[in-house]
C-alpha positions in Angstrom: 0.0 0.2 0.5 1.5 3.2 -1.1 0.4 6.5 1.0 0.3 9.8 -0.8 1.3 13.1 1.1 -2.5 13.5 1.9 -2.8 9.9 3.5 0.6 10.8 5.5 -0.4 14.1 6.8 -3.9 12.7 8.1 -1.6 9.6 9.7 1.0 12.0 11.1 -1.8 14.4 12.9 -4.0 11.0 14.3 -0.5 10.0 16.0 0.1 13.3 17.2 -3.6 13.7 18.9 -3.0 10.1 20.1 -0.1 11.4 21.4 -1.5 14.4 23.2 -4.3 12.6 25.0 -1.8 9.9 26.5 0.5 12.6 27.7 -2.7 14.6 29.3 -4.5 11.2 30.4 -0.9 10.6 32.5 -0.7 13.9 33.4 -3.7 13.7 35.4 -3.5 10.4 36.8 -6.0 9.3 39.3 -6.0 11.9 41.6 -5.0 9.7 44.7 -1.9 11.3 45.3 -2.6 14.5 44.8 -4.4 14.3 48.1 -1.5 14.5 50.2 0.3 17.6 48.3 0.0 20.0 51.2 1.8 17.4 53.8 4.1 15.9 51.2 4.3 12.5 53.6 6.0 14.6 56.1 9.1 14.7 54.0 11.5 16.9 56.0 9.1 18.2 58.4 8.5 18.0 62.2 5.5 17.1 63.7 5.0 17.7 67.1 2.3 15.4 69.4 2.4 16.1 72.7 0.8 14.2 75.2 -3.2 14.7 74.7 -5.2 16.2 77.3 -7.5 14.2 79.5 -10.9 15.6 80.2 -12.1 12.3 81.7 -11.1 10.4 84.8 -9.7 7.3 83.4 -5.9 7.1 84.1 -3.2 7.7 81.3 -5.6 7.4 78.4 -4.4 10.3 77.0 -0.6 8.8 77.0 -1.3 5.9 75.5 -3.4 7.1 72.7 -0.6 10.2 71.9 2.0 7.4 72.1 0.7 5.1 69.8 -0.2 8.3 67.0 3.7 9.1 67.5 4.4 5.3 66.6 2.3 5.5 63.7 3.4 8.7 62.2 7.1 6.8 62.2 6.1 3.5 60.7 3.8 5.3 58.2 5.3 8.8 56.8 8.6 10.5 56.7 7.7 12.9 59.4 10.0 13.5 62.0 8.3 12.9 65.1 8.8 14.7 68.4 6.7 14.9 71.9 7.2 18.5 72.6 5.5 21.3 71.4 8.5 22.4 68.7 7.6 21.0 64.9 6.7 22.6 61.8 3.5 20.8 62.3 1.4 20.4 65.8 -1.2 17.8 66.5 -3.2 18.7 69.5 -5.3 16.5 70.8 -8.6 16.0 73.7 -9.9 12.7 75.2 -13.5 14.1 75.7 -15.3 11.5 77.1 -14.7 7.5 78.3 -17.5 5.6 78.9 -17.6 1.5 79.5 -21.1 0.0 78.9 -22.1 -3.5 79.5 -23.8 -4.9 76.3 -24.0 -8.4 77.6 -24.9 -9.8 80.8 -24.8 -13.3 82.6 -27.5 -15.4 84.5 -27.1 -13.3 87.4 -27.4 -10.0 85.9 -23.9 -8.7 85.9 -22.2 -7.7 82.7 -19.6 -10.0 81.4 -19.6 -8.0 77.6 -18.7 -4.4 77.7 -18.0 -1.5 74.8 -15.3 0.9 75.1 -16.6 4.4 73.7 -14.0 7.1 73.3 -14.8 10.7 72.2 -11.9 12.6 71.2 -10.9 16.2 69.3 -8.1 16.3 67.2 -6.3 19.4 65.3 -3.3 19.2 63.4 -2.0 23.3 62.7 0.8 24.5 60.5 3.1 26.4 63.3 4.7 28.9 60.7 1.4 30.3 59.2 -1.4 29.4 61.7 -3.4 27.5 59.2 -5.5 24.4 60.6 -4.7 21.4 58.2 -6.7 19.0 60.2 -9.3 19.2 62.2 -12.2 16.5 64.2 -14.0 17.9 66.9 -15.7 14.7 67.7 -14.2 11.5 66.7 -15.5 8.5 68.2 -14.1 5.0 68.5 -15.3 1.7 70.8 -13.8 -1.5 71.4 -15.4 -4.4 72.7 -14.1 -6.4 76.0 -15.0 -9.5 78.2 -14.7 -9.8 81.8 -13.9 -13.2 83.1 -17.0 -14.3 85.7 -14.6 -15.5 88.5 -12.4 -13.9 90.6 -9.8 -16.5 90.4 -9.2 -15.7 87.2 -9.9 -12.4 86.9 -7.7 -10.5 84.0 -8.3 -6.6 83.1 -9.2 -7.4 79.9 -10.2 -3.4 79.5 -6.5 -2.7 79.2 -6.0 -4.6 76.1 -8.8 -3.3 75.1 -7.5 0.4 75.0 -4.5 -0.9 73.5 -6.4 -2.2 70.8 -8.7 1.3 70.2 -5.6 3.3 70.7 -4.0 1.1 67.5 -7.3 1.8 65.8 -7.5 5.7 66.4 -4.0 6.2 65.3 -4.4 4.2 62.4 -7.5 5.6 61.4 -5.6 9.3 62.1 -2.8 8.9 60.2 -4.7 7.8 57.2 -7.2 10.8 57.5 -4.0 13.3 58.1 -2.0 11.9 54.9 -5.7 11.8 52.6 -6.9 14.8 53.5 -7.1 17.6 50.9 
């Protein structure tokens, strides 16, 4: 098959159009990586995660939650994580509420399984500009735990449940922070 000058020119235009379309498509991407553009996964930045404020009577809950957030940030980001207030970003958190509510009762009417409910407030602020990068004023997490029914085999399961809840909270917080716009 012999191409004339006119058909060759039409062929070249079609190739150029396809290349332009391909470049535009590749440049636009799916948007997934653009969501984290303001934080850049923490590259070269310091995030301060001081111990949260505890507005409950639950012993050391604020320390467990803040420590787990620090671990998760170290594990999943490139932030330099510090526990004082000096950083490019400052994460402040408050434990607003804690309840352990029985959800299953034994034959004597005592609670045998409980749901632990924790309400939190978290803000992440750019310390240089004062801009709030992330904010959730009412975040609720829950975890279920069982109590042993005899005093001879009693094990405090609420501590393990609080540790599970802290890991779940930290994972959700870091994922939300990384994917916020």
